[in-house]
A tleap script that builds the chain and sets N, CA, C and O, in Angstrom:
source leaprc.protein.ff14SB
mol = sequence {
  NMET ALA ASN HIE PRO SER ALA LEU LYS ARG
  ILE ARG GLN ASN GLU LYS LYS ARG LEU ARG
  ASN MET SER TYR LYS SER LYS VAL LYS THR
  ALA LEU LYS LYS TYR LEU LYS ALA VAL GLU
  ASP GLN GLY GLN GLU ALA SER THR LEU LEU
  ARG LYS ALA VAL SER LEU MET HIE LYS GLY
  VAL SER LYS GLY ILE PHE HIE ALA ASN THR
  ALA SER ARG THR VAL ALA ARG LEU SER LYS
  LYS LEU PRO CALA
}
set mol.1.N position { 1.019 -1.183 0.143 }
set mol.1.CA position { 0.084 -0.009 -0.087 }
set mol.1.C position { 0.965 1.002 0.471 }
set mol.1.O position { 1.659 1.009 1.488 }
set mol.2.N position { 0.678 2.220 -0.844 }
set mol.2.CA position { 1.739 2.996 -0.982 }
set mol.2.C position { 1.485 3.976 0.464 }
set mol.2.O position { 0.306 3.717 0.709 }
set mol.3.N position { 1.882 4.808 1.384 }
set mol.3.CA position { 2.520 6.096 2.190 }
set mol.3.C position { 1.972 7.199 1.416 }
set mol.3.O position { 1.063 7.886 1.882 }
set mol.4.N position { 2.367 7.370 0.496 }
set mol.4.CA position { 3.254 8.808 0.394 }
set mol.4.C position { 1.737 9.306 -0.058 }
set mol.4.O position { 0.871 8.536 -0.475 }
set mol.5.N position { 1.561 10.893 0.119 }
set mol.5.CA position { 0.395 11.111 0.240 }
set mol.5.C position { -0.180 11.753 -1.570 }
set mol.5.O position { -1.295 12.144 -1.914 }
set mol.6.N position { 1.215 11.620 -2.457 }
set mol.6.CA position { 0.419 12.159 -3.400 }
set mol.6.C position { -0.052 10.718 -4.397 }
set mol.6.O position { -0.627 10.583 -5.477 }
set mol.7.N position { 0.462 9.901 -3.509 }
set mol.7.CA position { 0.110 8.203 -4.637 }
set mol.7.C position { -1.146 8.048 -3.967 }
set mol.7.O position { -2.073 7.441 -4.501 }
set mol.8.N position { -1.249 8.666 -2.597 }
set mol.8.CA position { -2.723 7.904 -1.682 }
set mol.8.C position { -3.792 8.438 -3.260 }
set mol.8.O position { -4.505 7.692 -3.930 }
set mol.9.N position { -3.555 9.916 -3.466 }
set mol.9.CA position { -4.006 10.763 -4.378 }
set mol.9.C position { -4.013 10.496 -5.364 }
set mol.9.O position { -4.804 11.280 -5.888 }
set mol.10.N position { -3.549 9.701 -6.262 }
set mol.10.CA position { -3.485 9.285 -7.305 }
set mol.10.C position { -4.091 7.425 -7.361 }
set mol.10.O position { -4.238 6.649 -8.305 }
set mol.11.N position { -4.264 7.313 -6.180 }
set mol.11.CA position { -4.818 5.880 -6.595 }
set mol.11.C position { -6.775 6.508 -6.021 }
set mol.11.O position { -7.787 6.000 -6.504 }
set mol.12.N position { -6.787 7.307 -5.272 }
set mol.12.CA position { -8.303 7.853 -5.338 }
set mol.12.C position { -8.772 7.639 -6.694 }
set mol.12.O position { -9.468 6.747 -7.180 }
set mol.13.N position { -7.920 9.245 -7.461 }
set mol.13.CA position { -8.382 10.059 -8.862 }
set mol.13.C position { -8.402 8.857 -9.466 }
set mol.13.O position { -9.431 8.740 -10.132 }
set mol.14.N position { -7.622 7.811 -9.521 }
set mol.14.CA position { -7.212 6.369 -10.574 }
set mol.14.C position { -9.186 5.987 -10.153 }
set mol.14.O position { -10.096 6.603 -10.710 }
set mol.15.N position { -9.360 5.144 -9.350 }
set mol.15.CA position { -10.433 5.039 -8.971 }
set mol.15.C position { -11.932 6.005 -9.796 }
set mol.15.O position { -12.546 5.731 -10.827 }
set mol.16.N position { -12.053 6.767 -9.153 }
set mol.16.CA position { -12.729 7.380 -9.829 }
set mol.16.C position { -12.747 7.892 -11.632 }
set mol.16.O position { -13.707 8.454 -12.160 }
set mol.17.N position { -11.652 7.585 -12.228 }
set mol.17.CA position { -11.916 7.635 -13.130 }
set mol.17.C position { -12.528 6.240 -13.928 }
set mol.17.O position { -13.346 6.102 -14.837 }
set mol.18.N position { -11.618 5.176 -13.031 }
set mol.18.CA position { -12.171 3.881 -13.850 }
set mol.18.C position { -13.564 3.781 -13.350 }
set mol.18.O position { -14.142 2.840 -13.894 }
set mol.19.N position { -14.414 4.523 -12.375 }
set mol.19.CA position { -15.849 4.051 -12.366 }
set mol.19.C position { -16.832 5.085 -13.495 }
set mol.19.O position { -18.056 4.961 -13.519 }
set mol.20.N position { -16.285 5.836 -14.165 }
set mol.20.CA position { -16.469 7.042 -14.582 }
set mol.20.C position { -16.642 6.404 -16.087 }
set mol.20.O position { -17.704 6.393 -16.710 }
set mol.21.N position { -15.240 5.812 -16.598 }
set mol.21.CA position { -14.890 4.754 -17.957 }
set mol.21.C position { -15.762 3.711 -18.262 }
set mol.21.O position { -16.329 3.483 -19.330 }
set mol.22.N position { -15.825 2.886 -16.839 }
set mol.22.CA position { -16.906 1.955 -16.834 }
set mol.22.C position { -18.226 2.695 -17.449 }
set mol.22.O position { -18.559 2.494 -18.617 }
set mol.23.N position { -18.802 3.382 -16.763 }
set mol.23.CA position { -19.729 3.753 -17.275 }
set mol.23.C position { -20.190 4.473 -18.410 }
set mol.23.O position { -21.294 4.308 -18.930 }
set mol.24.N position { -19.569 5.046 -18.674 }
set mol.24.CA position { -19.415 5.746 -20.337 }
set mol.24.C position { -19.555 4.462 -21.166 }
set mol.24.O position { -20.408 4.302 -22.039 }
set mol.25.N position { -18.532 3.469 -20.762 }
set mol.25.CA position { -18.600 2.690 -21.652 }
set mol.25.C position { -19.501 1.720 -21.844 }
set mol.25.O position { -19.668 1.054 -22.866 }
set mol.26.N position { -20.373 1.633 -20.301 }
set mol.26.CA position { -21.540 0.696 -20.845 }
set mol.26.C position { -22.902 1.351 -21.544 }
set mol.26.O position { -23.862 0.854 -22.133 }
set mol.27.N position { -22.429 3.020 -21.110 }
set mol.27.CA position { -23.401 3.429 -22.183 }
set mol.27.C position { -23.328 3.134 -23.825 }
set mol.27.O position { -24.311 3.102 -24.566 }
set mol.28.N position { -22.238 2.972 -24.138 }
set mol.28.CA position { -21.702 3.186 -25.753 }
set mol.28.C position { -22.356 2.136 -26.081 }
set mol.28.O position { -23.288 2.139 -26.885 }
set mol.29.N position { -21.825 0.918 -25.350 }
set mol.29.CA position { -22.332 -0.788 -25.308 }
set mol.29.C position { -23.535 -0.670 -25.744 }
set mol.29.O position { -23.888 -1.144 -26.824 }
set mol.30.N position { -24.436 0.087 -24.823 }
set mol.30.CA position { -26.233 0.302 -24.559 }
set mol.30.C position { -26.566 0.500 -26.189 }
set mol.30.O position { -27.314 -0.115 -26.949 }
set mol.31.N position { -25.693 1.613 -26.373 }
set mol.31.CA position { -26.197 2.202 -27.836 }
set mol.31.C position { -26.020 1.336 -29.098 }
set mol.31.O position { -26.755 1.262 -30.083 }
set mol.32.N position { -25.064 0.808 -28.875 }
set mol.32.CA position { -24.481 -0.086 -30.097 }
set mol.32.C position { -25.932 -1.407 -30.206 }
set mol.32.O position { -26.757 -1.684 -31.077 }
set mol.33.N position { -25.723 -1.773 -29.244 }
set mol.33.CA position { -26.985 -3.193 -28.509 }
set mol.33.C position { -28.186 -2.812 -29.573 }
set mol.33.O position { -28.750 -3.589 -30.343 }
set mol.34.N position { -28.461 -1.169 -29.375 }
set mol.34.CA position { -29.920 -1.183 -29.696 }
set mol.34.C position { -29.673 -0.138 -31.275 }
set mol.34.O position { -30.586 0.449 -31.857 }
set mol.35.N position { -28.592 -0.142 -31.581 }
set mol.35.CA position { -28.378 -0.202 -33.102 }
set mol.35.C position { -28.641 -1.478 -33.880 }
set mol.35.O position { -29.441 -1.916 -34.707 }
set mol.36.N position { -28.174 -1.641 -33.585 }
set mol.36.CA position { -27.676 -3.345 -34.196 }
set mol.36.C position { -28.827 -3.859 -33.887 }
set mol.36.O position { -28.802 -4.704 -34.782 }
set mol.37.N position { -29.830 -4.055 -33.358 }
set mol.37.CA position { -30.941 -4.591 -32.851 }
set mol.37.C position { -32.201 -4.045 -33.571 }
set mol.37.O position { -33.229 -4.707 -33.718 }
set mol.38.N position { -31.999 -2.606 -34.063 }
set mol.38.CA position { -33.360 -1.704 -35.136 }
set mol.38.C position { -32.435 -2.200 -36.251 }
set mol.38.O position { -32.985 -3.073 -36.923 }
set mol.39.N position { -31.314 -1.931 -36.607 }
set mol.39.CA position { -30.632 -3.218 -38.231 }
set mol.39.C position { -31.220 -4.513 -38.478 }
set mol.39.O position { -31.712 -4.891 -39.541 }
set mol.40.N position { -31.101 -5.317 -37.132 }
set mol.40.CA position { -31.715 -6.467 -37.303 }
set mol.40.C position { -33.209 -6.658 -37.854 }
set mol.40.O position { -33.593 -7.371 -38.782 }
set mol.41.N position { -33.984 -5.757 -36.953 }
set mol.41.CA position { -35.397 -5.361 -37.398 }
set mol.41.C position { -35.956 -4.748 -38.526 }
set mol.41.O position { -37.153 -4.554 -38.733 }
set mol.42.N position { -34.743 -4.377 -39.439 }
set mol.42.CA position { -34.983 -3.045 -40.378 }
set mol.42.C position { -36.299 -1.948 -39.692 }
set mol.42.O position { -37.359 -1.575 -40.194 }
set mol.43.N position { -35.651 -1.656 -38.310 }
set mol.43.CA position { -35.990 -0.566 -38.192 }
set mol.43.C position { -36.521 0.630 -38.559 }
set mol.43.O position { -36.499 0.612 -39.789 }
set mol.44.N position { -36.901 1.469 -38.259 }
set mol.44.CA position { -36.732 3.379 -39.232 }
set mol.44.C position { -35.374 4.242 -38.691 }
set mol.44.O position { -34.453 4.927 -39.135 }
set mol.45.N position { -35.896 3.731 -37.449 }
set mol.45.CA position { -35.010 3.969 -36.514 }
set mol.45.C position { -33.637 4.254 -36.501 }
set mol.45.O position { -33.145 5.143 -35.805 }
set mol.46.N position { -33.141 3.678 -37.092 }
set mol.46.CA position { -31.905 2.453 -37.465 }
set mol.46.C position { -30.318 3.484 -37.558 }
set mol.46.O position { -29.166 3.119 -37.325 }
set mol.47.N position { -30.896 5.009 -38.037 }
set mol.47.CA position { -29.799 6.052 -38.289 }
set mol.47.C position { -29.811 6.443 -37.505 }
set mol.47.O position { -28.790 6.532 -36.823 }
set mol.48.N position { -31.003 6.924 -37.116 }
set mol.48.CA position { -30.450 7.884 -35.717 }
set mol.48.C position { -29.762 7.341 -34.794 }
set mol.48.O position { -28.932 8.064 -34.241 }
set mol.49.N position { -29.887 5.984 -34.368 }
set mol.49.CA position { -29.443 5.468 -33.595 }
set mol.49.C position { -27.577 5.006 -33.911 }
set mol.49.O position { -26.615 4.621 -33.246 }
set mol.50.N position { -27.789 5.234 -34.860 }
set mol.50.CA position { -26.696 4.945 -35.673 }
set mol.50.C position { -25.580 6.295 -34.962 }
set mol.50.O position { -24.476 6.176 -34.431 }
set mol.51.N position { -26.378 7.483 -35.215 }
set mol.51.CA position { -25.328 8.885 -35.033 }
set mol.51.C position { -25.877 9.112 -33.746 }
set mol.51.O position { -26.145 10.312 -33.686 }
set mol.52.N position { -26.144 8.600 -32.794 }
set mol.52.CA position { -26.129 8.402 -31.420 }
set mol.52.C position { -24.776 7.440 -31.448 }
set mol.52.O position { -23.735 8.001 -31.788 }
set mol.53.N position { -24.753 6.848 -31.307 }
set mol.53.CA position { -23.822 5.673 -31.415 }
set mol.53.C position { -22.724 6.389 -32.088 }
set mol.53.O position { -21.784 6.352 -31.294 }
set mol.54.N position { -22.447 6.881 -32.918 }
set mol.54.CA position { -20.723 7.304 -33.313 }
set mol.54.C position { -20.507 8.599 -32.567 }
set mol.54.O position { -19.368 9.024 -32.378 }
set mol.55.N position { -21.701 9.300 -32.096 }
set mol.55.CA position { -21.041 10.314 -31.255 }
set mol.55.C position { -20.692 10.608 -30.007 }
set mol.55.O position { -20.105 11.563 -29.499 }
set mol.56.N position { -21.441 9.007 -29.350 }
set mol.56.CA position { -20.728 8.629 -28.118 }
set mol.56.C position { -19.474 8.401 -28.182 }
set mol.56.O position { -18.546 8.833 -27.499 }
set mol.57.N position { -19.513 7.477 -29.313 }
set mol.57.CA position { -17.801 6.709 -29.715 }
set mol.57.C position { -17.182 7.866 -29.586 }
set mol.57.O position { -16.235 7.960 -28.805 }
set mol.58.N position { -17.706 9.161 -30.487 }
set mol.58.CA position { -16.808 10.137 -30.185 }
set mol.58.C position { -15.929 11.069 -29.670 }
set mol.58.O position { -14.814 11.555 -29.863 }
set mol.59.N position { -17.179 11.135 -28.711 }
set mol.59.CA position { -17.274 11.893 -27.642 }
set mol.59.C position { -16.146 11.217 -26.609 }
set mol.59.O position { -15.401 11.878 -25.886 }
set mol.60.N position { -16.171 10.222 -26.667 }
set mol.60.CA position { -15.297 8.506 -26.003 }
set mol.60.C position { -13.723 9.009 -26.357 }
set mol.60.O position { -12.796 9.162 -25.562 }
set mol.61.N position { -13.732 9.152 -27.370 }
set mol.61.CA position { -12.241 9.409 -28.154 }
set mol.61.C position { -11.519 10.136 -27.047 }
set mol.61.O position { -10.662 9.953 -26.182 }
set mol.62.N position { -12.564 11.335 -27.683 }
set mol.62.CA position { -12.033 13.145 -26.442 }
set mol.62.C position { -11.825 12.895 -25.500 }
set mol.62.O position { -10.662 13.258 -25.319 }
set mol.63.N position { -12.274 12.367 -24.453 }
set mol.63.CA position { -12.210 11.863 -23.248 }
set mol.63.C position { -11.479 11.089 -23.011 }
set mol.63.O position { -11.372 11.131 -21.786 }
set mol.64.N position { -10.615 10.070 -23.528 }
set mol.64.CA position { -9.605 9.397 -23.492 }
set mol.64.C position { -10.174 7.999 -23.035 }
set mol.64.O position { -9.509 7.113 -22.499 }
set mol.65.N position { -11.125 7.965 -23.250 }
set mol.65.CA position { -11.797 6.250 -22.964 }
set mol.65.C position { -11.704 5.114 -24.020 }
set mol.65.O position { -11.561 3.904 -23.844 }
set mol.66.N position { -11.845 5.964 -25.367 }
set mol.66.CA position { -11.127 4.848 -26.234 }
set mol.66.C position { -10.331 5.671 -26.932 }
set mol.66.O position { -10.207 6.895 -26.947 }
set mol.67.N position { -9.650 4.518 -27.687 }
set mol.67.CA position { -8.557 5.163 -28.474 }
set mol.67.C position { -8.899 5.609 -29.759 }
set mol.67.O position { -9.735 4.799 -30.158 }
set mol.68.N position { -8.674 6.605 -30.776 }
set mol.68.CA position { -8.960 7.101 -31.629 }
set mol.68.C position { -8.517 5.765 -32.678 }
set mol.68.O position { -8.167 5.132 -31.682 }
set mol.69.N position { -8.202 4.698 -33.929 }
set mol.69.CA position { -8.623 3.902 -34.172 }
set mol.69.C position { -9.286 2.799 -33.842 }
set mol.69.O position { -9.473 1.992 -34.753 }
set mol.70.N position { -9.728 2.525 -32.687 }
set mol.70.CA position { -10.437 1.235 -32.354 }
set mol.70.C position { -11.912 1.992 -32.404 }
set mol.70.O position { -12.822 1.226 -32.721 }
set mol.71.N position { -12.329 3.439 -32.132 }
set mol.71.CA position { -13.666 4.415 -32.401 }
set mol.71.C position { -14.068 4.442 -33.959 }
set mol.71.O position { -15.213 4.295 -34.389 }
set mol.72.N position { -12.545 4.726 -34.958 }
set mol.72.CA position { -13.277 4.846 -36.299 }
set mol.72.C position { -13.427 3.332 -36.717 }
set mol.72.O position { -14.356 3.076 -37.483 }
set mol.73.N position { -12.743 2.465 -36.363 }
set mol.73.CA position { -12.736 1.204 -36.917 }
set mol.73.C position { -13.997 0.321 -36.696 }
set mol.73.O position { -14.207 -0.666 -37.402 }
set mol.74.N position { -15.055 0.812 -35.420 }
set mol.74.CA position { -16.092 0.495 -34.538 }
set mol.74.C position { -17.150 0.957 -35.769 }
set mol.74.O position { -17.898 0.236 -36.430 }
set mol.75.N position { -16.918 2.616 -35.850 }
set mol.75.CA position { -17.686 3.576 -36.746 }
set mol.75.C position { -18.333 2.625 -37.956 }
set mol.75.O position { -19.520 2.311 -38.047 }
set mol.76.N position { -17.094 2.189 -38.995 }
set mol.76.CA position { -16.899 1.734 -39.991 }
set mol.76.C position { -17.599 0.778 -39.900 }
set mol.76.O position { -18.713 1.109 -40.304 }
set mol.77.N position { -17.582 -0.751 -39.445 }
set mol.77.CA position { -18.253 -1.808 -39.280 }
set mol.77.C position { -19.524 -1.076 -39.001 }
set mol.77.O position { -20.290 -0.974 -39.959 }
set mol.78.N position { -19.888 -0.549 -37.869 }
set mol.78.CA position { -21.730 0.013 -37.714 }
set mol.78.C position { -21.980 0.572 -39.214 }
set mol.78.O position { -22.774 0.049 -39.997 }
set mol.79.N position { -21.329 1.506 -39.449 }
set mol.79.CA position { -21.830 1.815 -41.034 }
set mol.79.C position { -21.562 0.768 -41.977 }
set mol.79.O position { -22.754 0.720 -42.280 }
set mol.80.N position { -21.178 0.104 -42.528 }
set mol.80.CA position { -21.660 -1.135 -43.145 }
set mol.80.C position { -22.699 -1.285 -42.840 }
set mol.80.O position { -23.536 -0.867 -43.640 }
set mol.81.N position { -23.125 -1.836 -41.767 }
set mol.81.CA position { -24.470 -2.645 -41.555 }
set mol.81.C position { -25.879 -2.197 -41.494 }
set mol.81.O position { -26.894 -2.868 -41.308 }
set mol.82.N position { -25.695 -0.578 -41.740 }
set mol.82.CA position { -26.894 0.289 -42.092 }
set mol.82.C position { -27.219 0.478 -43.323 }
set mol.82.O position { -26.575 1.244 -44.039 }
set mol.83.N position { -28.631 -0.429 -43.889 }
set mol.83.CA position { -29.032 -0.473 -44.708 }
set mol.83.C position { -29.084 0.796 -45.624 }
set mol.83.O position { -29.358 1.925 -45.219 }
set mol.84.N position { -28.829 0.507 -46.717 }
set mol.84.CA position { -28.809 1.878 -47.917 }
set mol.84.C position { -30.383 2.459 -47.704 }
set mol.84.O position { -30.780 3.422 -48.360 }
savepdb mol mol.pdb
quit
């Protein structure tokens, strides 16, 4: 266990960040699942759900939760699934 005040503070900060990241990742996964379900059912709202999912992914990149290439790859794969 850390003894220095700065190390203890870093532990507290890391835990807060971990919980925030987990929550955000869960939100993104839910958005992706909703979009994939809409595509599977050929729903009309698929394009709006795609836009929301892409927006969440890019915001996650700017917050440092996702790597930029991971988000780009995911968005490309999701966009392919959208019926023309």
